[in-house]
C-alpha positions as CSV (number, residue, x, y, z in Angstrom):
1,X,62.5,16.1,-51.0
2,X,61.7,16.4,-54.6
3,X,58.6,14.9,-56.2
4,X,60.4,13.7,-59.3
5,X,59.9,10.2,-60.4
6,X,62.7,7.7,-60.3
7,X,64.2,7.2,-63.8
8,X,63.4,3.4,-63.7
9,X,59.7,3.9,-62.8
10,X,56.8,4.1,-65.2
11,X,56.0,7.6,-66.2
12,X,52.2,7.2,-65.9
13,X,51.2,6.0,-62.3
14,X,47.7,4.8,-61.5
15,X,45.5,7.3,-59.4
16,X,45.7,5.2,-56.3
17,X,49.4,5.3,-56.0
18,X,50.3,8.1,-53.6
19,X,53.6,9.9,-53.2
20,X,55.6,10.1,-50.0
21,X,53.9,12.1,-47.2
22,X,50.5,12.0,-48.9
23,X,47.3,10.3,-47.9
24,X,46.3,6.9,-49.3
25,X,43.1,7.4,-51.3
26,X,42.6,3.7,-51.9
27,X,42.8,2.9,-48.2
28,X,40.2,5.6,-47.4
29,X,37.8,4.4,-50.0
30,X,38.2,0.8,-48.9
31,X,37.7,1.7,-45.3
32,X,34.5,3.6,-46.1
33,X,33.3,0.7,-48.2
34,X,33.9,-1.9,-45.5
35,X,32.2,0.2,-42.8
36,X,29.2,0.7,-45.1
37,X,29.1,-3.0,-46.0
38,X,29.2,-4.0,-42.3
39,X,26.4,-1.6,-41.3
40,X,24.3,-2.7,-44.4
41,X,24.7,-6.4,-43.6
42,X,23.7,-5.7,-40.0
43,X,20.6,-3.9,-41.0
44,X,19.8,-6.7,-43.5
45,X,20.3,-9.3,-40.8
46,X,18.1,-7.7,-38.2
47,X,15.4,-6.9,-40.8
48,X,15.4,-10.5,-41.9
49,X,15.5,-11.7,-38.3
50,X,12.4,-9.6,-37.4
51,X,10.4,-10.9,-40.3
52,X,8.4,-13.5,-38.3
53,X,7.4,-10.8,-35.8
54,X,6.1,-8.6,-38.5
55,X,4.1,-11.5,-40.0
56,X,2.4,-12.5,-36.7
57,X,-1.3,-11.7,-36.9
58,X,-3.0,-12.3,-33.5
59,X,-1.7,-11.2,-30.1
60,X,-1.0,-14.7,-28.8
61,X,0.6,-15.8,-32.0
62,X,2.7,-12.6,-32.1
63,X,3.9,-13.2,-28.5
64,X,4.9,-16.8,-29.2
65,X,6.7,-15.7,-32.4
66,X,8.5,-12.9,-30.6
67,X,9.7,-15.3,-27.9
68,X,11.0,-17.7,-30.5
69,X,12.8,-14.9,-32.3
70,X,14.5,-13.8,-29.1
71,X,15.5,-17.3,-28.3
72,X,17.0,-17.8,-31.7
73,X,18.8,-14.4,-31.4
74,X,20.4,-15.1,-28.0
75,X,21.1,-18.8,-28.4
76,X,22.1,-18.9,-32.1
77,X,19.8,-21.9,-32.6
78,X,18.2,-21.2,-35.9
79,X,15.5,-23.8,-35.4
80,X,13.7,-21.3,-33.2
81,X,13.7,-18.7,-36.0
82,X,12.4,-21.2,-38.5
83,X,9.7,-22.4,-36.1
84,X,8.7,-18.7,-35.5
85,X,8.6,-18.0,-39.2
86,X,6.4,-21.1,-39.9
87,X,4.1,-20.2,-37.0
88,X,3.8,-16.6,-38.3
89,X,2.9,-17.9,-41.8
90,X,0.2,-20.3,-40.6
91,X,-3.1,-18.6,-39.8
92,X,-4.3,-20.2,-36.6
93,X,-8.1,-20.9,-36.5
94,X,-10.2,-19.0,-34.0
95,X,-11.4,-21.5,-31.4
96,X,-12.7,-19.0,-28.8
97,X,-15.5,-17.3,-30.8
98,X,-17.4,-20.6,-31.7
99,X,-17.1,-21.7,-28.1
100,X,-18.5,-18.4,-26.8
101,X,-21.4,-18.6,-29.3
102,X,-22.1,-22.2,-28.2
103,X,-22.1,-21.1,-24.5
104,X,-24.4,-18.2,-25.2
105,X,-26.8,-20.5,-27.1
106,X,-26.8,-23.0,-24.2
107,X,-27.4,-20.3,-21.7
108,X,-30.3,-19.0,-23.8
109,X,-31.8,-22.5,-24.1
110,X,-31.5,-23.2,-20.4
111,X,-32.9,-19.8,-19.4
112,X,-29.9,-18.9,-17.2
113,X,-28.3,-15.5,-17.3
114,X,-24.7,-15.2,-18.4
115,X,-22.2,-14.2,-15.7
116,X,-21.7,-10.5,-15.5
117,X,-18.3,-9.2,-16.7
118,X,-16.6,-6.7,-14.3
119,X,-17.2,-3.1,-15.3
120,X,-14.2,-1.3,-16.8
121,X,-12.7,1.5,-14.8
122,X,-13.6,5.0,-15.9
123,X,-11.2,7.8,-16.6
124,X,-9.7,9.4,-13.5
125,X,-11.8,12.2,-12.0
126,X,-11.0,15.8,-12.9
127,X,-11.3,19.1,-11.0
128,X,-11.9,17.7,-7.5
129,X,-14.6,15.2,-8.3
130,X,-14.9,12.3,-6.0
131,X,-13.4,9.1,-7.3
132,X,-15.5,6.0,-7.2
133,X,-14.5,2.5,-8.2
134,X,-18.1,1.3,-8.5
135,X,-21.1,1.0,-6.3
136,X,-20.6,1.7,-2.7
137,X,-21.2,-1.1,-0.2
138,X,-24.7,-1.2,1.4
139,X,-24.9,0.2,4.9
140,X,-25.9,-2.2,7.6
141,X,-29.6,-2.3,8.5
142,X,-30.8,-0.1,11.3
143,X,-30.5,-1.4,14.8
144,X,-27.3,-3.3,14.2
145,X,-24.0,-1.9,15.4
146,X,-21.1,-1.7,13.1
147,X,-18.1,-3.4,14.8
148,X,-14.5,-2.5,14.1
149,X,-11.6,-4.5,15.2
150,X,-8.9,-2.4,16.7
151,X,-5.6,-3.4,18.2
152,X,-4.8,-2.3,21.6
153,X,-1.3,-1.9,22.8
154,X,-0.5,-2.7,26.4
155,X,1.5,-0.1,28.2
């Protein structure tokens, strides 16, 4: 085949018109643009969708906002997302600290001791050290026998 133009055609063709058995540059450019636009819109959607989670301040507030965000993502009910966004934007007051201070002051006035909090576990022992989870139980007083219940199997 020859690459000569038809006599009735325009002598100056636009750049996106391809000849026979050649690639289509406009199709390639359009395909790349559409794929990039879809990926870009997906990133924008998920960034916008995670906005309430990034605005949540406290642990409980963050967990509630995260659950609302997941509900809105999986159910496509946008009211959950709006509720999560509003909850993330509102700074919830701290109710626990004043109550703890009041309880401490009442304990101090009444002369009672506050309940002990359980000790935190230490790091695991290294190099063959004995592992202890706290104080060992007291041994029974002398003169008393320690009883152990055992199962006997009949033969």
